[in-house]
All heavy atoms as an XYZ file, in Angstrom:
904
protein
N     -22.602     -9.991     22.828
C     -21.205     -9.909     23.243
C     -21.060     -9.052     24.484
O     -21.779     -8.076     24.667
C     -20.371     -9.299     22.110
C     -20.120    -10.230     20.963
C     -19.154     -9.640     19.944
O     -19.095     -8.425     19.778
N     -18.439    -10.497     19.249
N     -20.118     -9.445     25.330
C     -19.833     -8.701     26.548
C     -18.403     -8.203     26.493
O     -17.498     -8.932     26.074
C     -20.018     -9.599     27.771
C     -21.401    -10.197     27.996
C     -21.375    -11.124     29.194
C     -22.431     -9.098     28.189
N     -18.214     -6.976     26.944
C     -16.886     -6.371     26.949
C     -16.608     -5.838     28.343
O     -17.243     -4.873     28.784
C     -16.812     -5.247     25.919
C     -15.474     -4.561     25.825
C     -14.478     -5.325     24.989
O     -14.856     -6.105     24.116
N     -13.211     -5.120     25.263
N     -15.646     -6.465     29.023
C     -15.260     -6.004     30.354
C     -14.111     -5.015     30.231
O     -13.204     -5.198     29.407
C     -14.848     -7.181     31.218
N     -14.141     -3.983     31.052
C     -13.080     -2.977     31.033
C     -12.961     -2.344     32.405
O     -13.798     -2.574     33.286
C     -13.386     -1.911     29.980
O     -14.594     -1.225     30.291
N     -11.926     -1.536     32.570
C     -11.748     -0.781     33.803
C     -10.690     -1.317     34.735
O     -10.424     -0.723     35.779
N     -10.096     -2.445     34.385
C      -9.057     -2.986     35.225
C      -7.794     -2.145     35.184
O      -7.677     -1.216     34.379
N      -6.865     -2.477     36.060
C      -5.607     -1.747     36.082
C      -4.806     -2.092     37.315
O      -5.118     -3.047     38.029
N      -3.768     -1.300     37.540
C      -2.887     -1.463     38.690
C      -3.239     -0.397     39.723
O      -3.303      0.800     39.392
C      -1.431     -1.322     38.251
C      -0.377     -1.310     39.355
C      -0.366     -2.632     40.095
C       0.998     -1.013     38.755
N      -3.457     -0.830     40.953
C      -3.826      0.088     42.020
C      -3.152     -0.349     43.309
O      -2.882     -1.544     43.493
C      -5.362      0.148     42.173
C      -5.917     -1.208     42.600
C      -5.803      1.236     43.115
N      -2.878      0.576     44.180
C      -2.294      0.241     45.470
C      -3.363     -0.287     46.413
O      -4.555      0.026     46.272
C      -1.633      1.470     46.084
C      -0.361      1.904     45.382
C       0.366      2.999     46.124
O      -0.249      3.792     46.842
N       1.674      3.071     45.957
N      -2.925     -1.052     47.364
C      -3.845     -1.566     48.383
C      -4.571     -0.396     49.046
O      -3.964      0.630     49.344
C      -3.088     -2.382     49.414
N      -5.872     -0.581     49.239
C      -6.691      0.484     49.783
C      -7.337      1.356     48.734
O      -8.220      2.162     49.053
N      -6.915      1.193     47.490
C      -7.446      1.998     46.409
C      -8.759      1.461     45.868
O      -9.333      0.498     46.391
N      -9.208      2.111     44.803
C     -10.513      1.781     44.224
C     -10.410      1.634     42.708
O      -9.543      2.251     42.069
C     -11.523      2.889     44.531
O     -11.668      3.089     45.914
N     -11.309      0.857     42.169
C     -11.464      0.720     40.720
C     -12.942      0.489     40.435
O     -13.661     -0.065     41.278
C     -10.663     -0.459     40.167
C      -9.174     -0.326     39.971
C      -8.586     -1.675     39.562
C      -8.831      0.740     38.941
N     -13.355      0.880     39.246
C     -14.699      0.544     38.805
C     -14.607     -0.211     37.488
O     -14.102      0.316     36.489
C     -15.573      1.776     38.624
C     -17.032      1.396     38.356
C     -17.952      2.597     38.223
N     -17.844      3.239     36.918
C     -18.775      4.032     36.401
N     -19.881      4.288     37.091
N     -18.590      4.602     35.229
N     -15.095     -1.434     37.511
C     -15.136     -2.245     36.302
C     -16.478     -2.037     35.601
O     -17.503     -1.818     36.252
C     -14.952     -3.724     36.629
C     -13.718     -4.106     37.429
C     -13.651     -5.632     37.575
C     -12.453     -3.561     36.811
N     -16.433     -2.123     34.289
C     -17.648     -2.025     33.487
C     -17.784     -3.267     32.623
O     -16.792     -3.822     32.165
C     -17.611     -0.784     32.585
O     -17.553      0.399     33.337
N     -19.003     -3.664     32.406
C     -19.319     -4.774     31.513
C     -20.368     -4.260     30.541
O     -21.531     -4.084     30.919
C     -19.840     -5.962     32.300
S     -20.337     -7.381     31.293
N     -19.940     -3.984     29.327
C     -20.834     -3.438     28.315
C     -21.303     -4.549     27.393
O     -20.509     -5.401     26.978
C     -20.120     -2.358     27.509
N     -22.585     -4.531     27.081
C     -23.159     -5.593     26.261
C     -23.778     -5.036     25.000
O     -24.269     -3.900     24.978
C     -24.214     -6.354     27.051
N     -23.740     -5.828     23.982
C     -24.453     -5.500     22.757
C     -25.662     -6.412     22.661
O     -25.645     -7.531     23.172
C     -23.547     -5.695     21.538
O     -23.077     -7.019     21.476
N     -26.719     -5.925     22.077
C     -27.919     -6.742     21.938
C     -29.079     -6.191     22.739
O     -28.898     -5.616     23.809
N     -30.257     -6.378     22.215
C     -31.446     -5.793     22.816
C     -31.925     -6.548     24.042
O     -32.724     -6.037     24.804
C     -32.567     -5.764     21.782
C     -32.255     -4.928     20.568
C     -33.392     -4.985     19.559
N     -33.116     -4.202     18.371
C     -33.929     -4.133     17.332
N     -35.070     -4.799     17.343
N     -33.595     -3.401     16.287
N     -31.484     -7.798     24.235
C     -32.027     -8.619     25.313
C     -31.198     -8.567     26.580
O     -31.468     -9.287     27.526
C     -32.148    -10.079     24.854
O     -30.849    -10.576     24.509
C     -33.077    -10.193     23.666
N     -30.189     -7.706     26.619
C     -29.298     -7.660     27.785
C     -30.077     -7.442     29.067
O     -29.774     -8.044     30.089
C     -28.278     -6.542     27.594
C     -27.384     -6.336     28.784
C     -26.399     -7.268     29.082
C     -27.525     -5.236     29.606
C     -25.565     -7.085     30.168
C     -26.698     -5.052     30.696
C     -25.715     -5.971     30.978
N     -31.078     -6.583     29.024
C     -31.812     -6.251     30.242
C     -32.620     -7.422     30.785
O     -33.113     -7.361     31.910
C     -32.737     -5.058     29.999
O     -33.686     -5.373     28.993
N     -32.752     -8.485     30.021
C     -33.488     -9.653     30.504
C     -32.586    -10.650     31.220
O     -33.073    -11.647     31.765
C     -34.203    -10.348     29.343
O     -33.277    -10.891     28.429
N     -31.292    -10.402     31.236
C     -30.334    -11.320     31.843
C     -29.794    -10.789     33.170
O     -29.581     -9.584     33.331
C     -29.129    -11.538     30.920
C     -29.428    -12.323     29.674
C     -29.565    -11.685     28.444
C     -29.555    -13.700     29.705
C     -29.825    -12.400     27.295
C     -29.808    -14.425     28.554
C     -29.939    -13.769     27.355
O     -30.194    -14.480     26.218
N     -29.534    -11.710     34.062
C     -28.702    -11.384     35.219
C     -27.246    -11.306     34.738
O     -26.889    -11.864     33.688
C     -28.840    -12.443     36.291
N     -26.435    -10.607     35.494
C     -25.008    -10.506     35.171
C     -24.191    -10.835     36.413
O     -24.503    -10.375     37.520
C     -24.651     -9.097     34.672
C     -23.133     -8.954     34.496
C     -25.349     -8.818     33.334
N     -23.193    -11.634     36.216
C     -22.304    -11.988     37.307
C     -20.880    -11.560     37.017
O     -20.470    -11.465     35.848
N     -20.167    -11.276     38.059
C     -18.725    -11.033     37.970
C     -18.018    -12.200     38.655
O     -18.397    -12.607     39.759
C     -18.327     -9.734     38.659
C     -18.647     -8.495     37.896
C     -19.734     -7.686     38.061
C     -17.868     -7.898     36.846
N     -19.678     -6.635     37.181
C     -18.544     -6.745     36.432
C     -16.669     -8.230     36.226
C     -18.059     -5.917     35.413
C     -16.186     -7.413     35.211
C     -16.872     -6.270     34.815
N     -17.001    -12.700     37.989
C     -16.173    -13.769     38.518
C     -14.717    -13.346     38.374
O     -14.402    -12.441     37.604
C     -16.413    -15.071     37.739
C     -17.808    -15.602     37.900
C     -18.855    -15.104     37.139
C     -18.081    -16.601     38.824
C     -20.147    -15.578     37.301
C     -19.367    -17.091     38.992
C     -20.400    -16.575     38.226
N     -13.842    -13.988     39.105
C     -12.422    -13.664     38.982
C     -11.596    -14.928     39.079
O     -12.004    -15.924     39.682
C     -12.005    -12.664     40.059
C     -12.069    -13.180     41.483
C     -11.788    -12.048     42.460
N     -11.786    -12.515     43.847
C     -11.689    -11.717     44.904
N     -11.590    -10.381     44.728
N     -11.685    -12.223     46.114
N     -10.432    -14.852     38.471
C      -9.510    -15.978     38.507
C      -8.100    -15.459     38.712
O      -7.580    -14.701     37.877
C      -9.605    -16.801     37.220
C      -8.809    -18.084     37.282
C      -9.151    -19.043     36.166
O      -9.691    -18.657     35.123
N      -8.872    -20.322     36.367
N      -7.511    -15.880     39.809
C      -6.127    -15.528     40.114
C      -5.218    -16.613     39.562
O      -5.654    -17.760     39.372
C      -5.954    -15.379     41.621
N      -3.957    -16.302     39.319
C      -3.030    -17.305     38.787
C      -2.961    -18.529     39.676
O      -2.811    -18.421     40.897
C      -1.694    -16.567     38.771
C      -2.057    -15.131     38.664
C      -3.324    -14.976     39.443
N      -3.112    -19.687     39.074
C      -3.021    -20.935     39.798
C      -4.239    -21.288     40.630
O      -4.224    -22.279     41.366
N      -5.286    -20.491     40.506
C      -6.498    -20.748     41.286
C      -7.690    -20.935     40.366
O      -7.676    -20.535     39.210
C      -6.762    -19.594     42.254
C      -5.708    -19.441     43.341
C      -6.120    -18.397     44.356
C      -5.106    -18.291     45.487
N      -5.517    -17.286     46.499
N      -8.734    -21.528     40.907
C      -9.960    -21.710     40.151
C     -10.724    -20.381     40.082
O     -10.585    -19.521     40.944
C     -10.828    -22.791     40.801
C     -10.230    -24.174     40.714
C     -11.184    -25.254     41.199
O     -12.269    -24.905     41.710
O     -10.862    -26.443     41.047
N     -11.554    -20.295     39.065
C     -12.405    -19.122     38.938
C     -13.394    -19.096     40.094
O     -13.945    -20.141     40.467
C     -13.136    -19.164     37.601
C     -13.956    -17.937     37.279
C     -14.303    -17.902     35.806
N     -15.018    -19.083     35.365
C     -15.234    -19.391     34.086
N     -14.777    -18.589     33.128
N     -15.895    -20.487     33.774
N     -13.631    -17.924     40.649
C     -14.524    -17.823     41.789
C     -15.549    -16.715     41.580
O     -15.302    -15.726     40.882
C     -13.750    -17.568     43.089
C     -13.013    -16.256     43.154
C     -12.374    -15.997     44.514
O     -12.500    -16.842     45.421
O     -11.752    -14.940     44.666
N     -16.668    -16.891     42.213
C     -17.755    -15.934     42.172
C     -17.388    -14.683     42.956
O     -16.781    -14.755     44.027
C     -19.012    -16.574     42.761
C     -20.153    -15.621     42.994
C     -20.882    -15.133     41.926
C     -20.498    -15.229     44.279
C     -21.943    -14.257     42.127
C     -21.553    -14.369     44.507
C     -22.278    -13.876     43.425
N     -17.772    -13.524     42.398
C     -17.552    -12.258     43.074
C     -18.894    -11.597     43.434
O     -19.145    -11.290     44.596
C     -16.733    -11.297     42.193
C     -16.600     -9.936     42.860
C     -15.358    -11.879     41.900
N     -19.735    -11.385     42.435
C     -21.006    -10.704     42.658
C     -21.935    -10.970     41.493
O     -21.485    -11.286     40.387
C     -20.805     -9.203     42.821
N     -23.225    -10.839     41.745
C     -24.215    -10.994     40.686
C     -25.366    -10.039     40.939
O     -25.657     -9.685     42.083
C     -24.729    -12.435     40.611
N     -26.016     -9.656     39.851
C     -27.166     -8.759     39.940
C     -28.250     -9.282     39.015
O     -27.958     -9.772     37.922
C     -26.752     -7.312     39.579
C     -27.864     -6.322     39.907
C     -26.307     -7.193     38.128
C     -27.402     -4.863     39.897
N     -29.488     -9.208     39.470
C     -30.556     -9.756     38.636
C     -30.904     -8.784     37.507
O     -30.318     -7.709     37.388
C     -31.771    -10.120     39.482
C     -32.576     -8.904     39.910
O     -32.042     -7.793     40.004
N     -33.855     -9.104     40.181
N     -31.869     -9.162     36.679
C     -32.132     -8.412     35.461
C     -32.552     -6.966     35.716
O     -32.205     -6.067     34.959
C     -33.211     -9.124     34.636
C     -34.568     -9.071     35.291
C     -35.076     -9.929     36.218
C     -35.573     -8.070     35.080
N     -36.329     -9.532     36.595
C     -36.672     -8.401     35.904
C     -35.667     -6.952     34.260
C     -37.826     -7.639     35.935
C     -36.817     -6.181     34.293
C     -37.883     -6.533     35.142
N     -33.264     -6.735     36.808
C     -33.782     -5.399     37.073
C     -32.839     -4.558     37.921
O     -33.004     -3.341     38.025
C     -35.132     -5.495     37.775
O     -34.956     -6.026     39.090
N     -31.890     -5.217     38.556
C     -31.038     -4.508     39.505
C     -31.604     -4.513     40.908
O     -31.014     -3.939     41.816
N     -32.726     -5.184     41.098
C     -33.376     -5.186     42.400
C     -32.780     -6.163     43.396
O     -33.039     -6.052     44.601
N     -31.999     -7.118     42.897
C     -31.371     -8.090     43.784
C     -29.902     -8.227     43.426
O     -29.544     -8.216     42.243
C     -32.044     -9.460     43.655
O     -33.370     -9.426     44.141
N     -29.088     -8.376     44.443
C     -27.651     -8.566     44.230
C     -27.134     -9.541     45.272
O     -27.693     -9.663     46.369
C     -26.905     -7.247     44.311
N     -26.063    -10.211     44.910
C     -25.470    -11.206     45.779
C     -23.955    -11.053     45.701
O     -23.414    -10.759     44.620
C     -25.895    -12.611     45.313
C     -25.449    -13.692     46.259
O     -25.255    -13.458     47.435
N     -25.297    -14.898     45.729
N     -23.273    -11.248     46.826
C     -21.835    -11.048     46.879
C     -21.134    -12.220     47.559
O     -21.680    -12.846     48.477
C     -21.500     -9.774     47.669
C     -22.050     -8.510     47.067
C     -23.310     -8.040     47.433
C     -21.315     -7.787     46.133
C     -23.830     -6.875     46.877
C     -21.821     -6.631     45.571
C     -23.074     -6.183     45.948
O     -23.582     -5.031     45.398
N     -19.925    -12.474     47.138
C     -19.073    -13.399     47.861
C     -18.717    -12.778     49.208
O     -18.585    -11.549     49.322
C     -17.813    -13.680     47.062
N     -18.548    -13.617     50.204
C     -18.227    -13.097     51.543
C     -16.946    -12.268     51.529
O     -16.815    -11.302     52.280
C     -18.086    -14.264     52.523
C     -19.421    -14.902     52.852
O     -20.477    -14.286     52.600
O     -19.409    -16.041     53.368
N     -16.009    -12.647     50.676
C     -14.709    -11.984     50.658
C     -14.781    -10.543     50.154
O     -13.836     -9.775     50.370
C     -13.736    -12.774     49.783
O     -14.239    -12.895     48.461
N     -15.875    -10.163     49.498
C     -15.963     -8.808     48.952
C     -17.117     -8.007     49.537
O     -17.264     -6.826     49.218
C     -16.080     -8.831     47.406
C     -14.950     -9.650     46.787
C     -17.438     -9.355     46.958
N     -17.918     -8.625     50.366
C     -19.053     -7.899     50.953
C     -18.577     -6.668     51.713
O     -17.612     -6.722     52.461
C     -19.824     -8.829     51.901
C     -20.801     -9.755     51.206
C     -21.538    -10.623     52.223
C     -22.483    -11.573     51.517
N     -23.142    -12.501     52.469
N     -19.294     -5.585     51.486
C     -18.941     -4.334     52.142
C     -17.869     -3.543     51.419
O     -17.625     -2.377     51.749
N     -17.216     -4.158     50.436
C     -16.163     -3.464     49.678
C     -16.538     -3.297     48.204
O     -16.140     -2.327     47.571
C     -14.849     -4.227     49.776
C     -14.326     -4.375     51.186
C     -12.906     -4.958     51.201
N     -12.851     -6.295     50.612
C     -12.099     -6.600     49.547
N     -11.342     -5.676     48.962
N     -12.105     -7.850     49.078
N     -17.266     -4.240     47.662
C     -17.649     -4.210     46.248
C     -19.145     -3.951     46.144
O     -19.933     -4.437     46.957
C     -17.331     -5.523     45.561
C     -15.864     -5.832     45.388
C     -14.870     -5.082     46.013
C     -15.469     -6.892     44.573
C     -13.535     -5.363     45.843
C     -14.125     -7.198     44.397
C     -13.171     -6.428     45.048
N     -19.523     -3.215     45.107
C     -20.937     -2.958     44.833
C     -21.201     -3.173     43.353
O     -20.525     -2.580     42.508
C     -21.325     -1.526     45.211
O     -21.034     -1.292     46.587
C     -22.818     -1.298     44.973
N     -22.170     -4.014     43.069
C     -22.563     -4.261     41.687
C     -23.816     -3.464     41.378
O     -24.713     -3.331     42.223
C     -22.779     -5.775     41.431
C     -22.946     -6.066     39.938
C     -23.940     -6.313     42.247
C     -22.927     -7.567     39.610
N     -23.870     -2.910     40.192
C     -25.037     -2.134     39.779
C     -25.184     -2.251     38.266
O     -24.278     -2.739     37.585
C     -24.900     -0.662     40.182
O     -23.772     -0.078     39.555
N     -26.317     -1.807     37.758
C     -26.511     -1.880     36.314
C     -27.326     -0.707     35.817
O     -28.148     -0.150     36.557
C     -27.163     -3.207     35.909
C     -28.594     -3.403     36.327
C     -29.041     -4.845     36.042
N     -28.982     -5.171     34.614
C     -28.958     -6.427     34.149
N     -28.975     -7.461     34.984
N     -28.907     -6.638     32.835
N     -27.083     -0.376     34.568
C     -27.841      0.659     33.871
C     -28.321      0.021     32.573
O     -27.569     -0.054     31.595
C     -26.959      1.879     33.599
C     -27.723      3.037     32.967
O     -28.810      2.793     32.426
O     -27.223      4.157     33.004
N     -29.547     -0.453     32.578
C     -30.045     -1.170     31.406
C     -30.210     -0.254     30.193
O     -30.160     -0.721     29.049
C     -31.356     -1.860     31.731
C     -31.148     -3.120     32.578
O     -30.056     -3.677     32.600
N     -32.183     -3.550     33.269
N     -30.399      1.023     30.426
C     -30.492      1.958     29.301
C     -29.170      2.045     28.554
O     -29.142      2.331     27.355
C     -30.906      3.330     29.798
N     -28.082      1.784     29.268
C     -26.750      1.814     28.664
C     -26.195      0.421     28.410
O     -25.042      0.279     27.997
C     -25.787      2.594     29.565
C     -26.129      4.064     29.717
C     -25.096      4.774     30.576
C     -25.422      6.263     30.688
N     -24.434      6.983     31.547
N     -27.003     -0.600     28.702
C     -26.541     -1.986     28.522
C     -25.216     -2.234     29.238
O     -24.303     -2.872     28.703
C     -26.395     -2.324     27.032
C     -27.704     -2.767     26.404
O     -28.755     -2.743     27.044
N     -27.651     -3.168     25.152
N     -25.106     -1.733     30.447
C     -23.838     -1.823     31.170
C     -24.067     -2.215     32.626
O     -25.015     -1.754     33.256
C     -23.088     -0.486     31.101
O     -22.890     -0.114     29.736
C     -21.723     -0.590     31.778
N     -23.195     -3.064     33.105
C     -23.161     -3.440     34.516
C     -21.820     -2.987     35.071
O     -20.793     -3.083     34.393
C     -23.339     -4.955     34.686
C     -23.053     -5.383     36.115
C     -24.756     -5.358     34.291
N     -21.845     -2.497     36.297
C     -20.648     -1.971     36.936
C     -20.291     -2.785     38.175
O     -21.170     -3.349     38.842
C     -20.862     -0.515     37.348
C     -21.290      0.379     36.219
C     -22.634      0.698     36.035
C     -20.355      0.895     35.324
C     -23.044      1.517     34.994
C     -20.758      1.712     34.277
C     -22.101      2.011     34.119
O     -22.498      2.818     33.078
N     -19.019     -2.808     38.478
C     -18.544     -3.377     39.737
C     -17.625     -2.334     40.359
O     -16.496     -2.150     39.917
C     -17.806     -4.700     39.528
C     -17.398     -5.408     40.818
C     -18.640     -5.912     41.556
C     -16.446     -6.568     40.522
N     -18.151     -1.645     41.361
C     -17.356     -0.667     42.088
C     -16.600     -1.385     43.192
O     -17.212     -2.067     44.019
C     -18.256      0.416     42.688
C     -17.519      1.464     43.486
C     -16.634      2.349     42.618
O     -17.083      2.887     41.613
N     -15.372      2.478     42.998
N     -15.295     -1.224     43.184
C     -14.443     -1.917     44.153
C     -13.676     -0.885     44.964
O     -12.967     -0.040     44.383
C     -13.471     -2.845     43.419
C     -14.156     -3.811     42.459
S     -13.020     -4.984     41.691
C     -12.015     -3.887     40.718
N     -13.819     -0.947     46.270
C     -13.078     -0.058     47.161
C     -12.283     -0.887     48.155
O     -12.491     -2.101     48.267
C     -14.019      0.917     47.900
C     -14.934      0.162     48.863
C     -14.826      1.753     46.915
C     -15.728      1.084     49.780
N     -11.396     -0.223     48.871
C     -10.572     -0.899     49.887
C      -9.944     -2.166     49.319
O      -9.972     -3.236     49.941
C     -11.422     -1.240     51.121
O     -11.991     -0.077     51.671
N      -9.372     -2.041     48.149
C      -8.816     -3.206     47.470
C      -7.636     -3.779     48.236
O      -6.861     -3.051     48.877
C      -8.418     -2.836     46.047
C      -9.601     -2.737     45.073
C      -9.219     -1.955     43.827
C     -10.097     -4.122     44.697
N      -7.522     -5.096     48.154
C      -6.477     -5.833     48.836
C      -5.641     -6.584     47.800
O      -6.148     -6.909     46.716
C      -7.098     -6.840     49.804
C      -8.048     -6.235     50.822
C      -8.700     -7.326     51.660
C      -9.676     -6.738     52.660
N     -10.327     -7.806     53.473
N      -4.403     -6.915     48.136
C      -3.587     -7.697     47.187
C      -4.259     -9.006     46.778
O      -4.099     -9.451     45.632
C      -2.302     -7.944     47.976
C      -2.198     -6.759     48.884
C      -3.614     -6.452     49.279
N      -5.025     -9.598     47.666
C      -5.709    -10.858     47.328
C      -6.860    -10.673     46.352
O      -7.453    -11.650     45.895
C      -6.208    -11.568     48.593
C      -7.007    -10.700     49.528
C      -6.167    -10.137     50.670
O      -5.035     -9.664     50.396
O      -6.646    -10.145     51.821
N      -7.194     -9.427     46.027
C      -8.196     -9.174     44.989
C      -7.581     -9.235     43.586
O      -8.311     -9.160     42.588
C      -8.837     -7.798     45.178
C      -9.666     -7.700     46.447
O     -10.398     -8.660     46.752
O      -9.567     -6.665     47.135
N      -6.276     -9.363     43.510
C      -5.597     -9.442     42.214
C      -6.063    -10.660     41.438
O      -6.015    -11.786     41.941
C      -4.075     -9.501     42.412
O      -3.627     -8.278     43.003
C      -3.364     -9.715     41.088
N      -6.539    -10.434     40.226
C      -7.075    -11.506     39.401
C      -7.517    -10.927     38.063
O      -7.570     -9.703     37.895
C      -8.275    -12.178     40.083
N      -7.840    -11.815     37.151
C      -8.567    -11.410     35.948
C     -10.049    -11.490     36.280
O     -10.525    -12.518     36.776
C      -8.230    -12.310     34.759
C      -9.057    -11.898     33.538
C      -6.743    -12.244     34.436
N     -10.744    -10.414     36.021
C     -12.166    -10.326     36.328
C     -12.969    -10.503     35.039
O     -12.697     -9.841     34.034
C     -12.482     -8.983     36.977
C     -12.070     -8.917     38.417
C     -10.727     -8.884     38.774
C     -13.014     -8.914     39.441
C     -10.328     -8.853     40.102
C     -12.630     -8.865     40.773
C     -11.289     -8.840     41.093
O     -10.908     -8.802     42.413
N     -13.970    -11.368     35.129
C     -14.827    -11.663     33.988
C     -16.268    -11.319     34.320
O     -16.728    -11.544     35.442
C     -14.775    -13.154     33.640
C     -13.420    -13.677     33.250
C     -12.546    -14.169     34.212
C     -13.014    -13.675     31.917
C     -11.293    -14.649     33.855
C     -11.764    -14.152     31.559
C     -10.917    -14.638     32.532
O      -9.681    -15.116     32.176
N     -16.988    -10.796     33.334
C     -18.425    -10.656     33.499
C     -19.125    -11.689     32.619
O     -18.582    -12.121     31.599
C     -18.899     -9.250     33.161
S     -18.610     -8.694     31.465
N     -20.303    -12.079     33.060
C     -21.060    -13.094     32.356
C     -22.547    -12.793     32.472
O     -22.991    -12.234     33.486
C     -20.759    -14.479     32.934
N     -23.302    -13.154     31.464
C     -24.739    -12.930     31.443
C     -25.471    -14.259     31.383
O     -25.027    -15.193     30.694
C     -25.129    -12.058     30.256
N     -26.581    -14.339     32.099
C     -27.359    -15.571     32.119
C     -28.370    -15.513     33.243
O     -28.826    -14.435     33.623
N     -28.732    -16.658     33.801
C     -29.654    -16.666     34.934
C     -28.956    -16.169     36.199
O     -27.722    -16.225     36.314
C     -30.046    -18.140     35.059
C     -28.918    -18.887     34.452
C     -28.371    -18.018     33.363
N     -29.737    -15.688     37.133
C     -29.203    -15.136     38.377
C     -28.637    -16.273     39.230
O     -29.375    -17.108     39.759
C     -30.326    -14.413     39.112
C     -29.934    -13.675     40.354
C     -28.826    -12.836     40.373
C     -30.694    -13.790     41.508
C     -28.483    -12.126     41.513
C     -30.360    -13.095     42.663
C     -29.250    -12.269     42.660
O     -28.920    -11.569     43.795
N     -27.322    -16.318     39.362
C     -26.681    -17.438     40.027
C     -25.288    -17.043     40.476
O     -24.682    -16.108     39.933
C     -26.583    -18.633     39.060
O     -25.860    -19.703     39.630
N     -24.776    -17.768     41.465
C     -23.388    -17.594     41.880
C     -22.493    -18.689     41.284
O     -21.305    -18.743     41.601
C     -23.288    -17.609     43.401
O     -23.767    -18.836     43.912
N     -23.057    -19.521     40.431
C     -22.310    -20.612     39.810
C     -21.915    -20.241     38.386
O     -22.770    -19.905     37.564
C     -23.122    -21.895     39.801
C     -23.434    -22.412     41.179
C     -24.689    -22.230     41.743
C     -22.462    -23.073     41.924
C     -24.981    -22.704     43.013
C     -22.744    -23.542     43.196
C     -23.999    -23.351     43.735
O     -24.270    -23.817     44.994
N     -20.634    -20.341     38.100
C     -20.191    -19.914     36.776
C     -20.778    -20.790     35.670
O     -21.044    -20.288     34.564
C     -18.663    -19.873     36.685
C     -17.992    -21.195     36.998
O     -18.698    -22.177     37.330
O     -16.737    -21.251     36.929
N     -21.024    -22.053     35.953
C     -21.538    -22.933     34.908
C     -22.956    -22.552     34.470
O     -23.440    -23.005     33.437
C     -21.493    -24.402     35.356
C     -22.085    -24.703     36.698
C     -21.417    -24.888     37.866
C     -23.479    -24.829     37.022
N     -22.294    -25.130     38.895
C     -23.562    -25.116     38.405
C     -24.658    -24.779     36.273
C     -24.780    -25.316     39.057
C     -25.874    -24.979     36.913
C     -25.921    -25.239     38.297
N     -23.637    -21.731     35.253
C     -25.007    -21.350     34.905
C     -25.061    -20.267     33.823
O     -26.089    -20.099     33.167
C     -25.749    -20.867     36.137
N     -23.973    -19.561     33.624
C     -23.986    -18.407     32.732
C     -23.717    -18.808     31.293
O     -22.873    -19.641     31.009
C     -22.987    -17.360     33.205
C     -23.470    -16.660     34.442
C     -23.277    -17.215     35.710
C     -24.148    -15.450     34.345
C     -23.752    -16.587     36.839
C     -24.620    -14.810     35.478
C     -24.425    -15.381     36.727
O     -24.898    -14.745     37.844
N     -24.429    -18.144     30.383
C     -24.377    -18.502     28.967
C     -23.333    -17.706     28.170
O     -22.759    -18.215     27.220
C     -25.744    -18.249     28.323
C     -26.877    -18.876     29.104
O     -27.568    -18.205     29.859
N     -27.068    -20.164     28.921
N     -23.149    -16.449     28.565
C     -22.310    -15.557     27.771
C     -21.225    -14.950     28.653
O     -21.502    -14.518     29.774
C     -23.162    -14.436     27.156
C     -24.351    -14.952     26.380
C     -25.622    -14.949     26.940
C     -24.188    -15.471     25.096
C     -26.710    -15.442     26.240
C     -25.282    -15.965     24.393
C     -26.534    -15.952     24.971
O     -27.604    -16.448     24.271
N     -20.012    -14.887     28.108
C     -18.857    -14.411     28.872
C     -18.104    -13.331     28.127
O     -17.964    -13.388     26.897
C     -17.907    -15.580     29.159
C     -18.462    -16.541     30.155
C     -19.350    -17.552     29.932
C     -18.182    -16.543     31.554
N     -19.636    -18.189     31.110
C     -18.935    -17.601     32.133
C     -17.373    -15.778     32.391
C     -18.898    -17.898     33.490
C     -17.337    -16.069     33.731
C     -18.089    -17.119     34.274
N     -17.600    -12.368     28.894
C     -16.704    -11.375     28.339
C     -15.271    -11.886     28.364
O     -14.988    -12.980     28.856
N     -14.348    -11.068     27.884
C     -12.972    -11.510     27.699
C     -12.107    -11.346     28.943
O     -11.017    -11.882     28.990
C     -12.314    -10.737     26.548
C     -11.713     -9.412     26.921
C     -12.743     -8.347     27.253
O     -13.947     -8.565     27.194
N     -12.261     -7.172     27.614
N     -12.547    -10.623     29.940
C     -11.770    -10.453     31.158
C     -10.962     -9.176     31.177
O     -10.519     -8.689     30.131
N     -10.765     -8.635     32.366
C      -9.944     -7.446     32.553
C      -9.082     -7.672     33.801
O      -9.551     -8.171     34.815
C     -10.806     -6.176     32.674
O      -9.964     -5.021     32.746
C     -11.734     -6.209     33.883
N      -7.808     -7.333     33.694
C      -6.847     -7.612     34.763
C      -6.925     -6.541     35.842
O      -6.872     -5.338     35.558
C      -5.427     -7.660     34.196
C      -4.342     -7.851     35.240
C      -4.327     -9.240     35.826
O      -4.389    -10.229     35.111
N      -4.253     -9.324     37.155
N      -7.019     -6.998     37.070
C      -6.932     -6.122     38.237
C      -5.721     -6.564     39.051
O      -5.620     -7.734     39.429
C      -8.210     -6.196     39.093
C      -8.016     -5.433     40.404
C      -9.400     -5.642     38.319
N      -4.825     -5.632     39.295
C      -3.631     -5.921     40.079
C      -3.559     -4.936     41.231
O      -3.576     -3.724     41.016
C      -2.364     -5.819     39.229
O      -2.467     -6.708     38.109
C      -1.132     -6.189     40.041
N      -3.498     -5.471     42.439
C      -3.446     -4.641     43.640
C      -2.077     -4.843     44.286
O      -1.746     -5.961     44.698
C      -4.568     -4.989     44.624
C      -4.532     -4.040     45.820
C      -5.924     -4.940     43.932
N      -1.316     -3.795     44.369
C       0.018     -3.882     44.954
C      -0.027     -3.559     46.442
O      -0.835     -2.755     46.900
C       0.961     -2.921     44.244
O       0.539     -1.586     44.420
N       0.862     -4.199     47.182
C       0.884     -3.992     48.637
C       1.792     -2.845     49.018
O       2.544     -2.319     48.214
C       1.335     -5.274     49.329
O       2.593     -5.665     48.850
C-alpha cells in the first residue's frame, strides 16, 4: 500500500514537500513515480525515481523546481516542490512499479493528496 501526504494550500512561489510512504518489504525494489491530475484534465507525469535513487526523471514543466528523492530505509519517497505556480494545482498521486513516465506502467497507486496554489 502507498500513502501520499503533504499536500495543502500554498501561495504562488511557496514550497511543499509531498511524501509517499509504503508498506511492504519489497518497496525498495520498485521505482516510484509522481503523477498529478487537475480538474478537467488528464493525469500527467511529474517525476520518477528508480529503485536505488540513482536515476530520476522530470516533466519539463517541473524541472528545476521539483526534486524527487527516496529513503528506502524509511520506505518513503519525497517530492520537494519549490517556486510553486497556480498551474501546479492538482491532486498528486504516487505509484510504484517499473521506472517509467507512463502511468499505465505502474502497478500500485496511492490515494492522492491535494495541492492548491493560490495566485
